[in-house]
PyMOL Python script that loads the backbone (N, CA, C, O; Angstrom):
from pymol import cmd

cmd.read_pdbstr("""\
ATOM      1  N   MET A   1     103.441  73.913 103.181  1.00  0.00           N
ATOM      2  CA  MET A   1     102.052  73.675 102.874  1.00  0.00           C
ATOM      3  C   MET A   1     101.540  74.798 101.986  1.00  0.00           C
ATOM      4  O   MET A   1     102.089  75.900 101.991  1.00  0.00           O
ATOM      5  N   ASN A   2     100.505  74.524 101.235  1.00  0.00           N
ATOM      6  CA  ASN A   2      99.903  75.510 100.341  1.00  0.00           C
ATOM      7  C   ASN A   2      98.565  75.971 100.898  1.00  0.00           C
ATOM      8  O   ASN A   2      97.713  75.161 101.265  1.00  0.00           O
ATOM      9  N   ILE A   3      98.397  77.294 100.954  1.00  0.00           N
ATOM     10  CA  ILE A   3      97.172  77.910 101.445  1.00  0.00           C
ATOM     11  C   ILE A   3      96.576  78.734 100.307  1.00  0.00           C
ATOM     12  O   ILE A   3      97.278  79.522  99.673  1.00  0.00           O
ATOM     13  N   ASN A   4      95.289  78.554 100.049  1.00  0.00           N
ATOM     14  CA  ASN A   4      94.586  79.333  99.029  1.00  0.00           C
ATOM     15  C   ASN A   4      94.024  80.577  99.692  1.00  0.00           C
ATOM     16  O   ASN A   4      93.216  80.479 100.615  1.00  0.00           O
ATOM     17  N   VAL A   5      94.448  81.752  99.227  1.00  0.00           N
ATOM     18  CA  VAL A   5      94.037  83.013  99.828  1.00  0.00           C
ATOM     19  C   VAL A   5      93.140  83.764  98.841  1.00  0.00           C
ATOM     20  O   VAL A   5      93.456  83.890  97.658  1.00  0.00           O
ATOM     21  N   ILE A   6      92.013  84.257  99.360  1.00  0.00           N
ATOM     22  CA  ILE A   6      91.056  85.011  98.552  1.00  0.00           C
ATOM     23  C   ILE A   6      90.958  86.416  99.142  1.00  0.00           C
ATOM     24  O   ILE A   6      90.822  86.591 100.353  1.00  0.00           O
ATOM     25  N   TYR A   7      91.029  87.403  98.265  1.00  0.00           N
ATOM     26  CA  TYR A   7      91.001  88.807  98.677  1.00  0.00           C
ATOM     27  C   TYR A   7      89.767  89.502  98.114  1.00  0.00           C
ATOM     28  O   TYR A   7      89.306  89.186  97.018  1.00  0.00           O
ATOM     29  N   TYR A   8      89.240  90.454  98.881  1.00  0.00           N
ATOM     30  CA  TYR A   8      88.116  91.272  98.435  1.00  0.00           C
ATOM     31  C   TYR A   8      88.462  92.753  98.555  1.00  0.00           C
ATOM     32  O   TYR A   8      89.333  93.151  99.329  1.00  0.00           O
ATOM     33  N   ALA A   9      87.756  93.550  97.767  1.00  0.00           N
ATOM     34  CA  ALA A   9      87.768  95.019  97.834  1.00  0.00           C
ATOM     35  C   ALA A   9      89.182  95.576  97.823  1.00  0.00           C
ATOM     36  O   ALA A   9      89.967  95.245  96.934  1.00  0.00           O
ATOM     37  N   GLN A  10      89.522  96.424  98.804  1.00  0.00           N
ATOM     38  CA  GLN A  10      90.810  97.108  98.771  1.00  0.00           C
ATOM     39  C   GLN A  10      91.985  96.154  98.918  1.00  0.00           C
ATOM     40  O   GLN A  10      93.079  96.468  98.448  1.00  0.00           O
ATOM     41  N   LEU A  11      91.804  95.017  99.545  1.00  0.00           N
ATOM     42  CA  LEU A  11      92.893  94.042  99.618  1.00  0.00           C
ATOM     43  C   LEU A  11      93.166  93.459  98.237  1.00  0.00           C
ATOM     44  O   LEU A  11      94.321  93.266  97.859  1.00  0.00           O
ATOM     45  N   ARG A  12      92.114  93.182  97.492  1.00  0.00           N
ATOM     46  CA  ARG A  12      92.256  92.684  96.120  1.00  0.00           C
ATOM     47  C   ARG A  12      93.001  93.708  95.265  1.00  0.00           C
ATOM     48  O   ARG A  12      93.870  93.352  94.468  1.00  0.00           O
ATOM     49  N   GLU A  13      92.653  94.977  95.441  1.00  0.00           N
ATOM     50  CA  GLU A  13      93.328  96.032  94.692  1.00  0.00           C
ATOM     51  C   GLU A  13      94.810  96.116  95.052  1.00  0.00           C
ATOM     52  O   GLU A  13      95.644  96.318  94.169  1.00  0.00           O
ATOM     53  N   ALA A  14      95.148  95.966  96.322  1.00  0.00           N
ATOM     54  CA  ALA A  14      96.547  96.027  96.756  1.00  0.00           C
ATOM     55  C   ALA A  14      97.361  94.863  96.192  1.00  0.00           C
ATOM     56  O   ALA A  14      98.521  95.033  95.818  1.00  0.00           O
ATOM     57  N   VAL A  15      96.749  93.684  96.133  1.00  0.00           N
ATOM     58  CA  VAL A  15      97.436  92.492  95.634  1.00  0.00           C
ATOM     59  C   VAL A  15      97.479  92.481  94.110  1.00  0.00           C
ATOM     60  O   VAL A  15      98.441  92.003  93.509  1.00  0.00           O
ATOM     61  N   GLY A  16      96.423  93.015  93.491  1.00  0.00           N
ATOM     62  CA  GLY A  16      96.329  92.984  92.038  1.00  0.00           C
ATOM     63  C   GLY A  16      95.719  91.695  91.526  1.00  0.00           C
ATOM     64  O   GLY A  16      95.816  91.378  90.341  1.00  0.00           O
ATOM     65  N   SER A  17      95.087  90.946  92.433  1.00  0.00           N
ATOM     66  CA  SER A  17      94.457  89.677  92.081  1.00  0.00           C
ATOM     67  C   SER A  17      93.426  89.347  93.154  1.00  0.00           C
ATOM     68  O   SER A  17      93.534  89.805  94.292  1.00  0.00           O
ATOM     69  N   SER A  18      92.426  88.550  92.784  1.00  0.00           N
ATOM     70  CA  SER A  18      91.418  88.167  93.769  1.00  0.00           C
ATOM     71  C   SER A  18      91.795  86.913  94.548  1.00  0.00           C
ATOM     72  O   SER A  18      91.174  86.599  95.564  1.00  0.00           O
ATOM     73  N   LYS A  19      92.813  86.195  94.073  1.00  0.00           N
ATOM     74  CA  LYS A  19      93.223  84.992  94.803  1.00  0.00           C
ATOM     75  C   LYS A  19      94.639  84.602  94.415  1.00  0.00           C
ATOM     76  O   LYS A  19      95.147  84.971  93.357  1.00  0.00           O
ATOM     77  N   GLU A  20      95.253  83.846  95.306  1.00  0.00           N
ATOM     78  CA  GLU A  20      96.576  83.287  95.048  1.00  0.00           C
ATOM     79  C   GLU A  20      96.802  82.116  95.996  1.00  0.00           C
ATOM     80  O   GLU A  20      96.115  81.976  97.008  1.00  0.00           O
ATOM     81  N   THR A  21      97.760  81.294  95.655  1.00  0.00           N
ATOM     82  CA  THR A  21      98.169  80.198  96.528  1.00  0.00           C
ATOM     83  C   THR A  21      99.524  80.555  97.116  1.00  0.00           C
ATOM     84  O   THR A  21     100.458  80.891  96.388  1.00  0.00           O
ATOM     85  N   ILE A  22      99.625  80.480  98.440  1.00  0.00           N
ATOM     86  CA  ILE A  22     100.826  80.851  99.171  1.00  0.00           C
ATOM     87  C   ILE A  22     101.426  79.587  99.783  1.00  0.00           C
ATOM     88  O   ILE A  22     100.708  78.783 100.378  1.00  0.00           O
ATOM     89  N   SER A  23     102.731  79.412  99.639  1.00  0.00           N
ATOM     90  CA  SER A  23     103.439  78.314 100.313  1.00  0.00           C
ATOM     91  C   SER A  23     104.024  78.850 101.610  1.00  0.00           C
ATOM     92  O   SER A  23     104.824  79.785 101.601  1.00  0.00           O
ATOM     93  N   VAL A  24     103.621  78.253 102.720  1.00  0.00           N
ATOM     94  CA  VAL A  24     104.069  78.690 104.046  1.00  0.00           C
ATOM     95  C   VAL A  24     104.344  77.471 104.923  1.00  0.00           C
ATOM     96  O   VAL A  24     103.916  76.357 104.622  1.00  0.00           O
ATOM     97  N   GLU A  25     105.060  77.710 106.001  1.00  0.00           N
ATOM     98  CA  GLU A  25     105.374  76.632 106.945  1.00  0.00           C
ATOM     99  C   GLU A  25     104.600  76.810 108.247  1.00  0.00           C
ATOM    100  O   GLU A  25     105.005  77.605 109.095  1.00  0.00           O
ATOM    101  N   ASN A  26     103.522  76.103 108.416  1.00  0.00           N
ATOM    102  CA  ASN A  26     102.754  76.002 109.656  1.00  0.00           C
ATOM    103  C   ASN A  26     102.381  77.314 110.333  1.00  0.00           C
ATOM    104  O   ASN A  26     102.586  77.443 111.540  1.00  0.00           O
ATOM    105  N   PRO A  27     101.848  78.286 109.616  1.00  0.00           N
ATOM    106  CA  PRO A  27     101.451  79.518 110.303  1.00  0.00           C
ATOM    107  C   PRO A  27     100.030  79.421 110.826  1.00  0.00           C
ATOM    108  O   PRO A  27      99.281  78.511 110.471  1.00  0.00           O
ATOM    109  N   ASP A  28      99.672  80.369 111.672  1.00  0.00           N
ATOM    110  CA  ASP A  28      98.262  80.561 111.967  1.00  0.00           C
ATOM    111  C   ASP A  28      97.779  81.696 111.072  1.00  0.00           C
ATOM    112  O   ASP A  28      98.571  82.301 110.349  1.00  0.00           O
ATOM    113  N   ALA A  29      96.501  81.981 111.116  1.00  0.00           N
ATOM    114  CA  ALA A  29      95.938  82.983 110.218  1.00  0.00           C
ATOM    115  C   ALA A  29      96.515  84.371 110.480  1.00  0.00           C
ATOM    116  O   ALA A  29      96.728  85.134 109.538  1.00  0.00           O
ATOM    117  N   ALA A  30      96.772  84.710 111.742  1.00  0.00           N
ATOM    118  CA  ALA A  30      97.333  86.024 112.071  1.00  0.00           C
ATOM    119  C   ALA A  30      98.719  86.193 111.459  1.00  0.00           C
ATOM    120  O   ALA A  30      99.025  87.245 110.898  1.00  0.00           O
ATOM    121  N   THR A  31      99.553  85.171 111.562  1.00  0.00           N
ATOM    122  CA  THR A  31     100.890  85.225 110.992  1.00  0.00           C
ATOM    123  C   THR A  31     100.825  85.363 109.478  1.00  0.00           C
ATOM    124  O   THR A  31     101.595  86.121 108.888  1.00  0.00           O
ATOM    125  N   LEU A  32      99.911  84.634 108.848  1.00  0.00           N
ATOM    126  CA  LEU A  32      99.752  84.731 107.400  1.00  0.00           C
ATOM    127  C   LEU A  32      99.339  86.149 107.005  1.00  0.00           C
ATOM    128  O   LEU A  32      99.905  86.716 106.070  1.00  0.00           O
ATOM    129  N   TYR A  33      98.363  86.727 107.703  1.00  0.00           N
ATOM    130  CA  TYR A  33      97.930  88.078 107.360  1.00  0.00           C
ATOM    131  C   TYR A  33      99.073  89.076 107.541  1.00  0.00           C
ATOM    132  O   TYR A  33      99.287  89.937 106.688  1.00  0.00           O
ATOM    133  N   ASP A  34      99.797  88.963 108.636  1.00  0.00           N
ATOM    134  CA  ASP A  34     100.912  89.884 108.882  1.00  0.00           C
ATOM    135  C   ASP A  34     101.972  89.773 107.788  1.00  0.00           C
ATOM    136  O   ASP A  34     102.535  90.783 107.365  1.00  0.00           O
ATOM    137  N   MET A  35     102.245  88.557 107.331  1.00  0.00           N
ATOM    138  CA  MET A  35     103.202  88.346 106.245  1.00  0.00           C
ATOM    139  C   MET A  35     102.705  89.009 104.954  1.00  0.00           C
ATOM    140  O   MET A  35     103.470  89.683 104.265  1.00  0.00           O
ATOM    141  N   LEU A  36     101.426  88.816 104.633  1.00  0.00           N
ATOM    142  CA  LEU A  36     100.865  89.407 103.423  1.00  0.00           C
ATOM    143  C   LEU A  36     100.736  90.922 103.541  1.00  0.00           C
ATOM    144  O   LEU A  36     100.902  91.636 102.552  1.00  0.00           O
ATOM    145  N   LYS A  37     100.444  91.415 104.733  1.00  0.00           N
ATOM    146  CA  LYS A  37     100.359  92.856 104.973  1.00  0.00           C
ATOM    147  C   LYS A  37     101.705  93.510 104.669  1.00  0.00           C
ATOM    148  O   LYS A  37     101.752  94.570 104.045  1.00  0.00           O
ATOM    149  N   ALA A  38     102.784  92.892 105.102  1.00  0.00           N
ATOM    150  CA  ALA A  38     104.122  93.419 104.828  1.00  0.00           C
ATOM    151  C   ALA A  38     104.458  93.314 103.339  1.00  0.00           C
ATOM    152  O   ALA A  38     105.045  94.230 102.764  1.00  0.00           O
ATOM    153  N   ARG A  39     104.087  92.207 102.726  1.00  0.00           N
ATOM    154  CA  ARG A  39     104.393  91.989 101.309  1.00  0.00           C
ATOM    155  C   ARG A  39     103.659  92.971 100.402  1.00  0.00           C
ATOM    156  O   ARG A  39     104.249  93.508  99.465  1.00  0.00           O
ATOM    157  N   TYR A  40     102.370  93.211 100.676  1.00  0.00           N
ATOM    158  CA  TYR A  40     101.544  94.023  99.795  1.00  0.00           C
ATOM    159  C   TYR A  40     101.225  95.417 100.360  1.00  0.00           C
ATOM    160  O   TYR A  40     100.494  96.190  99.742  1.00  0.00           O
ATOM    161  N   ASP A  41     101.768  95.719 101.510  1.00  0.00           N
ATOM    162  CA  ASP A  41     101.570  97.028 102.132  1.00  0.00           C
ATOM    163  C   ASP A  41     100.098  97.321 102.384  1.00  0.00           C
ATOM    164  O   ASP A  41      99.624  98.416 102.080  1.00  0.00           O
ATOM    165  N   PHE A  42      99.363  96.346 102.943  1.00  0.00           N
ATOM    166  CA  PHE A  42      97.966  96.557 103.299  1.00  0.00           C
ATOM    167  C   PHE A  42      97.873  97.691 104.325  1.00  0.00           C
ATOM    168  O   PHE A  42      98.698  97.773 105.234  1.00  0.00           O
ATOM    169  N   SER A  43      96.890  98.545 104.184  1.00  0.00           N
ATOM    170  CA  SER A  43      96.705  99.643 105.137  1.00  0.00           C
ATOM    171  C   SER A  43      95.850  99.226 106.330  1.00  0.00           C
ATOM    172  O   SER A  43      95.802  99.941 107.330  1.00  0.00           O
ATOM    173  N   LEU A  44      95.179  98.087 106.242  1.00  0.00           N
ATOM    174  CA  LEU A  44      94.278  97.629 107.301  1.00  0.00           C
ATOM    175  C   LEU A  44      94.988  96.721 108.299  1.00  0.00           C
ATOM    176  O   LEU A  44      95.721  95.810 107.914  1.00  0.00           O
ATOM    177  N   CYS A  45      94.760  96.979 109.582  1.00  0.00           N
ATOM    178  CA  CYS A  45      95.278  96.057 110.591  1.00  0.00           C
ATOM    179  C   CYS A  45      94.269  94.910 110.763  1.00  0.00           C
ATOM    180  O   CYS A  45      93.141  94.989 110.277  1.00  0.00           O
ATOM    181  N   ARG A  46      94.681  93.865 111.448  1.00  0.00           N
ATOM    182  CA  ARG A  46      93.825  92.684 111.592  1.00  0.00           C
ATOM    183  C   ARG A  46      92.475  92.995 112.212  1.00  0.00           C
ATOM    184  O   ARG A  46      91.473  92.380 111.848  1.00  0.00           O
ATOM    185  N   SER A  47      92.431  93.949 113.151  1.00  0.00           N
ATOM    186  CA  SER A  47      91.163  94.265 113.825  1.00  0.00           C
ATOM    187  C   SER A  47      90.121  94.850 112.868  1.00  0.00           C
ATOM    188  O   SER A  47      88.938  94.910 113.204  1.00  0.00           O
ATOM    189  N   GLN A  48      90.553  95.280 111.683  1.00  0.00           N
ATOM    190  CA  GLN A  48      89.642  95.859 110.697  1.00  0.00           C
ATOM    191  C   GLN A  48      89.185  94.839 109.651  1.00  0.00           C
ATOM    192  O   GLN A  48      88.380  95.165 108.779  1.00  0.00           O
ATOM    193  N   VAL A  49      89.687  93.626 109.734  1.00  0.00           N
ATOM    194  CA  VAL A  49      89.444  92.612 108.703  1.00  0.00           C
ATOM    195  C   VAL A  49      88.757  91.403 109.317  1.00  0.00           C
ATOM    196  O   VAL A  49      89.152  90.947 110.390  1.00  0.00           O
ATOM    197  N   ARG A  50      87.734  90.879 108.651  1.00  0.00           N
ATOM    198  CA  ARG A  50      87.098  89.616 109.057  1.00  0.00           C
ATOM    199  C   ARG A  50      87.858  88.475 108.414  1.00  0.00           C
ATOM    200  O   ARG A  50      88.430  88.628 107.336  1.00  0.00           O
ATOM    201  N   LEU A  51      87.861  87.349 109.067  1.00  0.00           N
ATOM    202  CA  LEU A  51      88.610  86.183 108.612  1.00  0.00           C
ATOM    203  C   LEU A  51      87.690  84.977 108.511  1.00  0.00           C
ATOM    204  O   LEU A  51      86.927  84.682 109.431  1.00  0.00           O
ATOM    205  N   ALA A  52      87.773  84.286 107.381  1.00  0.00           N
ATOM    206  CA  ALA A  52      87.053  83.014 107.223  1.00  0.00           C
ATOM    207  C   ALA A  52      88.043  81.971 106.699  1.00  0.00           C
ATOM    208  O   ALA A  52      88.861  82.250 105.823  1.00  0.00           O
ATOM    209  N   ILE A  53      87.947  80.789 107.247  1.00  0.00           N
ATOM    210  CA  ILE A  53      88.751  79.661 106.780  1.00  0.00           C
ATOM    211  C   ILE A  53      87.786  78.548 106.417  1.00  0.00           C
ATOM    212  O   ILE A  53      86.960  78.129 107.227  1.00  0.00           O
ATOM    213  N   ASN A  54      87.906  78.080 105.188  1.00  0.00           N
ATOM    214  CA  ASN A  54      87.037  77.007 104.693  1.00  0.00           C
ATOM    215  C   ASN A  54      85.558  77.319 104.928  1.00  0.00           C
ATOM    216  O   ASN A  54      84.801  76.484 105.421  1.00  0.00           O
ATOM    217  N   ASP A  55      85.166  78.544 104.563  1.00  0.00           N
ATOM    218  CA  ASP A  55      83.769  78.990 104.589  1.00  0.00           C
ATOM    219  C   ASP A  55      83.183  79.190 105.980  1.00  0.00           C
ATOM    220  O   ASP A  55      81.961  79.197 106.130  1.00  0.00           O
ATOM    221  N   ALA A  56      84.022  79.353 107.005  1.00  0.00           N
ATOM    222  CA  ALA A  56      83.521  79.626 108.355  1.00  0.00           C
ATOM    223  C   ALA A  56      84.325  80.752 108.978  1.00  0.00           C
ATOM    224  O   ALA A  56      85.553  80.765 108.894  1.00  0.00           O
ATOM    225  N   PHE A  57      83.630  81.703 109.608  1.00  0.00           N
ATOM    226  CA  PHE A  57      84.332  82.761 110.325  1.00  0.00           C
ATOM    227  C   PHE A  57      85.037  82.150 111.530  1.00  0.00           C
ATOM    228  O   PHE A  57      84.449  81.365 112.273  1.00  0.00           O
ATOM    229  N   VAL A  58      86.304  82.519 111.716  1.00  0.00           N
ATOM    230  CA  VAL A  58      87.112  81.922 112.785  1.00  0.00           C
ATOM    231  C   VAL A  58      87.955  82.992 113.477  1.00  0.00           C
ATOM    232  O   VAL A  58      88.027  84.137 113.031  1.00  0.00           O
ATOM    233  N   ASP A  59      88.583  82.594 114.565  1.00  0.00           N
ATOM    234  CA  ASP A  59      89.495  83.429 115.327  1.00  0.00           C
ATOM    235  C   ASP A  59      90.844  83.531 114.610  1.00  0.00           C
ATOM    236  O   ASP A  59      91.234  82.626 113.873  1.00  0.00           O
ATOM    237  N   TRP A  60      91.545  84.635 114.832  1.00  0.00           N
ATOM    238  CA  TRP A  60      92.818  84.886 114.146  1.00  0.00           C
ATOM    239  C   TRP A  60      93.921  83.898 114.511  1.00  0.00           C
ATOM    240  O   TRP A  60      94.844  83.716 113.717  1.00  0.00           O
ATOM    241  N   ASN A  61      93.870  83.267 115.647  1.00  0.00           N
ATOM    242  CA  ASN A  61      94.956  82.345 116.009  1.00  0.00           C
ATOM    243  C   ASN A  61      94.682  80.904 115.590  1.00  0.00           C
ATOM    244  O   ASN A  61      95.362  79.985 116.048  1.00  0.00           O
ATOM    245  N   LYS A  62      93.698  80.703 114.730  1.00  0.00           N
ATOM    246  CA  LYS A  62      93.403  79.354 114.231  1.00  0.00           C
ATOM    247  C   LYS A  62      94.561  78.854 113.377  1.00  0.00           C
ATOM    248  O   LYS A  62      95.005  79.552 112.466  1.00  0.00           O
ATOM    249  N   PRO A  63      95.051  77.658 113.662  1.00  0.00           N
ATOM    250  CA  PRO A  63      96.123  77.097 112.827  1.00  0.00           C
ATOM    251  C   PRO A  63      95.621  76.776 111.422  1.00  0.00           C
ATOM    252  O   PRO A  63      94.449  76.455 111.227  1.00  0.00           O
ATOM    253  N   LEU A  64      96.499  76.863 110.476  1.00  0.00           N
ATOM    254  CA  LEU A  64      96.163  76.555 109.086  1.00  0.00           C
ATOM    255  C   LEU A  64      96.677  75.173 108.714  1.00  0.00           C
ATOM    256  O   LEU A  64      97.646  74.679 109.290  1.00  0.00           O
ATOM    257  N   HIS A  65      96.013  74.562 107.746  1.00  0.00           N
ATOM    258  CA  HIS A  65      96.380  73.229 107.272  1.00  0.00           C
ATOM    259  C   HIS A  65      96.513  73.259 105.753  1.00  0.00           C
ATOM    260  O   HIS A  65      95.898  74.085 105.077  1.00  0.00           O
ATOM    261  N   ASP A  66      97.310  72.364 105.240  1.00  0.00           N
ATOM    262  CA  ASP A  66      97.532  72.298 103.800  1.00  0.00           C
ATOM    263  C   ASP A  66      96.208  72.246 103.049  1.00  0.00           C
ATOM    264  O   ASP A  66      95.333  71.437 103.360  1.00  0.00           O
ATOM    265  N   GLY A  67      96.074  73.125 102.051  1.00  0.00           N
ATOM    266  CA  GLY A  67      94.873  73.154 101.229  1.00  0.00           C
ATOM    267  C   GLY A  67      93.747  74.024 101.749  1.00  0.00           C
ATOM    268  O   GLY A  67      92.721  74.161 101.083  1.00  0.00           O
ATOM    269  N   ASP A  68      93.916  74.628 102.943  1.00  0.00           N
ATOM    270  CA  ASP A  68      92.873  75.508 103.467  1.00  0.00           C
ATOM    271  C   ASP A  68      92.623  76.676 102.523  1.00  0.00           C
ATOM    272  O   ASP A  68      93.525  77.132 101.821  1.00  0.00           O
ATOM    273  N   SER A  69      91.375  77.153 102.520  1.00  0.00           N
ATOM    274  CA  SER A  69      91.008  78.374 101.813  1.00  0.00           C
ATOM    275  C   SER A  69      90.785  79.468 102.853  1.00  0.00           C
ATOM    276  O   SER A  69      89.933  79.341 103.732  1.00  0.00           O
ATOM    277  N   VAL A  70      91.559  80.538 102.741  1.00  0.00           N
ATOM    278  CA  VAL A  70      91.497  81.645 103.689  1.00  0.00           C
ATOM    279  C   VAL A  70      90.951  82.862 102.959  1.00  0.00           C
ATOM    280  O   VAL A  70      91.425  83.217 101.880  1.00  0.00           O
ATOM    281  N   VAL A  71      89.952  83.495 103.558  1.00  0.00           N
ATOM    282  CA  VAL A  71      89.360  84.690 102.965  1.00  0.00           C
ATOM    283  C   VAL A  71      89.548  85.841 103.934  1.00  0.00           C
ATOM    284  O   VAL A  71      89.184  85.742 105.106  1.00  0.00           O
ATOM    285  N   PHE A  72      90.124  86.942 103.441  1.00  0.00           N
ATOM    286  CA  PHE A  72      90.258  88.164 104.216  1.00  0.00           C
ATOM    287  C   PHE A  72      89.204  89.147 103.706  1.00  0.00           C
ATOM    288  O   PHE A  72      89.186  89.485 102.523  1.00  0.00           O
ATOM    289  N   ILE A  73      88.324  89.607 104.605  1.00  0.00           N
ATOM    290  CA  ILE A  73      87.202  90.450 104.211  1.00  0.00           C
ATOM    291  C   ILE A  73      87.340  91.819 104.888  1.00  0.00           C
ATOM    292  O   ILE A  73      87.131  91.952 106.094  1.00  0.00           O
ATOM    293  N   PRO A  74      87.696  92.828 104.093  1.00  0.00           N
ATOM    294  CA  PRO A  74      87.827  94.175 104.668  1.00  0.00           C
ATOM    295  C   PRO A  74      86.457  94.811 104.878  1.00  0.00           C
ATOM    296  O   PRO A  74      85.451  94.279 104.408  1.00  0.00           O
ATOM    297  N   PRO A  75      86.407  95.949 105.580  1.00  0.00           N
ATOM    298  CA  PRO A  75      85.130  96.629 105.734  1.00  0.00           C
ATOM    299  C   PRO A  75      84.568  97.020 104.376  1.00  0.00           C
ATOM    300  O   PRO A  75      85.314  97.355 103.456  1.00  0.00           O
ATOM    301  N   VAL A  76      83.260  96.974 104.263  1.00  0.00           N
ATOM    302  CA  VAL A  76      82.601  97.300 103.005  1.00  0.00           C
ATOM    303  C   VAL A  76      82.142  98.754 103.054  1.00  0.00           C
ATOM    304  O   VAL A  76      81.544  99.195 104.036  1.00  0.00           O
ATOM    305  N   THR A  77      82.428  99.488 101.987  1.00  0.00           N
ATOM    306  CA  THR A  77      81.980 100.869 101.886  1.00  0.00           C
ATOM    307  C   THR A  77      81.192 101.050 100.597  1.00  0.00           C
ATOM    308  O   THR A  77      81.214 100.187  99.719  1.00  0.00           O
ATOM    309  N   GLY A  78      80.527 102.129 100.493  1.00  0.00           N
ATOM    310  CA  GLY A  78      79.786 102.400  99.259  1.00  0.00           C
ATOM    311  C   GLY A  78      78.322 102.632  99.548  1.00  0.00           C
ATOM    312  O   GLY A  78      77.891 102.689 100.700  1.00  0.00           O
ATOM    313  N   GLY A  79      77.579 102.763  98.489  1.00  0.00           N
ATOM    314  CA  GLY A  79      76.170 103.053  98.709  1.00  0.00           C
ATOM    315  C   GLY A  79      75.309 102.552  97.606  1.00  0.00           C
ATOM    316  O   GLY A  79      74.090 102.722  97.649  1.00  0.00           O
TER     317      GLY A  79
END
""", "prot")
cmd.dss("prot")
cmd.show_as("cartoon", "prot")
cmd.util.cbc("prot")
cmd.orient("prot")
């Protein structure tokens, strides 16, 4: 299945892009984040990141479906 992933702030910088489409086999959001964390060497653990799927904040163990849009939102800093 294909999942559309959107990154913000330091996650976007780590990936080098604000979005990408990932092909995965039936993961939940936590598994997807862990896979991407290993791939891109994210410094943030899941407890530091907010998760939204299809424009709604959800729990990390929510199953994903083909075509879902997943947004990982790191803590915001600045002034």
